[in-house]
N, C-alpha and C positions, 0 to 999 in steps of 0.2 A: 390163388395163390400168395401166402404172405409175402411182406414187402422185403423181410430181411432174405426169405428163401429166393426170393424173385432175383436178386441181385446177386446171390451165388448162381444163379442160373437162369442167365438172360433167354436163353434159349429153352420151348419147352420141352421137358425129358419125360421118360416115364417114372414112374416112383421105384421099378426095380433099379433102373440105371441108378437113378439117385443113392438109393440103398449101399448100391455096389461102390458108388464113387466115395460114399461117409467109409464103407468099413474099410475100402482101400487107405484112406486118409488116416483113420486110428490105426491100422497096421502099420503104415509108416512111422505113426509117433513111436507108437510100442517098441519098434525095431529099433529108433533112433535113442529111444532111451534104454536101451539094453547095454547091459554091461559088458565092456570092454576086456574084462578079466581073462586072459589066456589061461583057462582052467586045464590046460595039457603040458603048460609049461611046470619044469621042476623047481623054478622060483615060487611057485603059486604057495600060499599060506592059508592055513584052516585052524591053527591054534597058535597061542599064543600066552607070555607069562607077564601079565601086566606089572606082577611085583617087579620085573627087572624095567619096566619104562617108567623113572620118576620123571616128574614137570617141575616139581618145586619140593622144598624140605626145610622145613624152619626147625626140628628136631625130630626127635625119635617116635613122637607121639603125634605129630604134626605134619602131615604131609599130602602129598597129592599125586598120583600115579596117571597117566595118560594111556589111554588107546585110540588110537586113530587108523587111517586106511597108511600111515605112514609106516604103523607098526605092523599091520596085518591087513594085508593088500587085496583079500576077498570080500571084507569091506564095501555095505554099497550103501552111500548114503545114512552113516549110521557111527557115533563116538561117542566115548566115555571118559569121565572122571572118578577115580577112586580116590574119594578125602577120606579123611582120619585127621580126628580132632579131640581136643581135651577142653573141658569146661572153661567157657569164657572165652574161648580162641573163635575168630571171625574170618569166614571167608571176604575178602574185604569188596565194598562197592563195585560193581562191574556191569557192563553188562554184554551179550554176545550178538555181535552183527551180522552173524551167517546163520543162525541157529537158533529156535526154541529150545528150552531143557526142561528136562524130569528130574527133578529132585527124590531119590527113593532112599528111606532112612533103614539099614539094615539095622545097625544099633544104636545104643543110646537115644539123645533126643537131639533137637535143633528147632530152631525158629528159623523159617525163613522169610524174609521181607522182600516185598517186589511192591516200585511204586507205577501205581495205574497210570500211564501218560492221556488217559482218556477223562479219567475222574479225579486228577492229581491227588488221588488217596494213596496212603503208604499202607500196604495191607500186611498183615503178620499171621502166618500159618506154625504152630508148632507143629511138629510130625516126631512121630516116634514107629518103632520097627513095624516094616509094612505100611507103610502110609507114605505118601508122595504129595508133592507142591510142584505144579507145571507154570514155568514162566516162559509168556511167550518173546518171539523173537524179538531182539533191543529193547527188552524192557530192563529198566536200571534194577539190580535187587544185591542182596548178600545174606550169608549163611552165617549164624551163632550157634554153637555148639553150648547146651545148657546141661549138659554131665560131661564127665570122663569118658574114654573108650567111644567116642560118637565116630560113626563108619556109614558116612552117605555114598550113593551113587547117583552121579550127574548124567545123564543120557542124553545124547544131543542127535538132531536130525540132519548131520553134515557128515562129511568125511573127517573133517578135523574141526575142532571148537577155535574159532577166532576170538577173542577179546580186547575190549577195552578198560583197563583198570584206572579205578578212581585216584589211586596212587599216581600214576603218570598222568591224567589230568593235570592234578592237583601242581605236579613238578613241570609238566611240559607248556603248561601256558603260562606267557611272560606275565610276569607281577605288574606290569605296567597296562598289560590289557584289562586285568583283572580291576585294578585301582579305578580305571578310564571308565571301565561298563557297572561297577557296582556302588561306587564312590567309594570304594576303601584304601587308606591310606598304604602306600606301595608298602613303604620301610615295615610295616605292622604286617601286612600281608607275607613280606618275605620271611620275617622273624617266626611267625604263626606257621608255617609249612617247611621251614627250614628241616626239622626233624625227620618228615615222612621222606620215607625212602621208596624210591620206583619200584615199580612189579613187584610190590608189598607181598601181595597174593594171603597170606594168612598173618591176619595183626594178632594183640599187639606185637612190636619184635621184641626180641628177649633179653633187649637193650634198656627197655620202659622202663622208666621209674615212677610209674604210677601206681598205686598198690591197686587202686580199683580196677585197671585198666591189666594187669599181670601178676594176678594176688598168689600165683603159685611160685614166682620168681624170690620173692621178700621172704619166703618161708628156706630158703636154702643158702648155704654162705656164698658169696659171692666166686670163691675160686673151685667152686662144684660145679659153677654154672656151664653147661659146653657149650663151644660156640661152633656152627654148622654154617656154612660156606652156602650159599643161595646156591642151586644149581644152572647151569647156566640155562637159560631159557630167555627170549623174547619174543612179546606178543608180535601177532601177525602183521600188525600195522608199522613197527620198527624194523621187521627184518627185510632183509635188502638182497 
């Protein structure tokens, strides 16, 4: 009898009994993983309009809608973000601590950039309609729209996608720690990150004066630039 098996069965048992024990064990595991949804309840949901579930809105061409178990209670380990972008807009650098992400391009074109933590390489994947890019759980990444009317679907293997945003890391890490750790002048660092808005989600911001970053803004008279308030949302790690 193999050593590993003998440890599980100190007393000699028949192969039939062993198979029975393993079958019962896997049955228990399967049952424990079964959904706890009460499919007889009147509150059970099988459909939902994602258009009515905004996560973040920069303007009427750049916004994100969300679908998770909080919106559709029969979802089982699945969620998604419905992403709309115009050219040169960026889903800011971030990572998802609880899920992998599959990015599917519905329309337009985008570049999905992923930092491989094992090779220390930045990988850039251009995707067009029907193409996908896969981001493993916890990997640093971002998406850039290459053309107007880009529509992406980000699919997660978790009931609700959690996120750590680059803007929050920049704003919430004390300047003195950055200075001490990386030998950077503290005041210069504070000045450099001063324009960064926590929970940016989609950049650049509307008020950005950088022509390279926000070329469309400079083609419109300032009085006609709409101002959109950020929809109330807090990343998982800021919720109380």
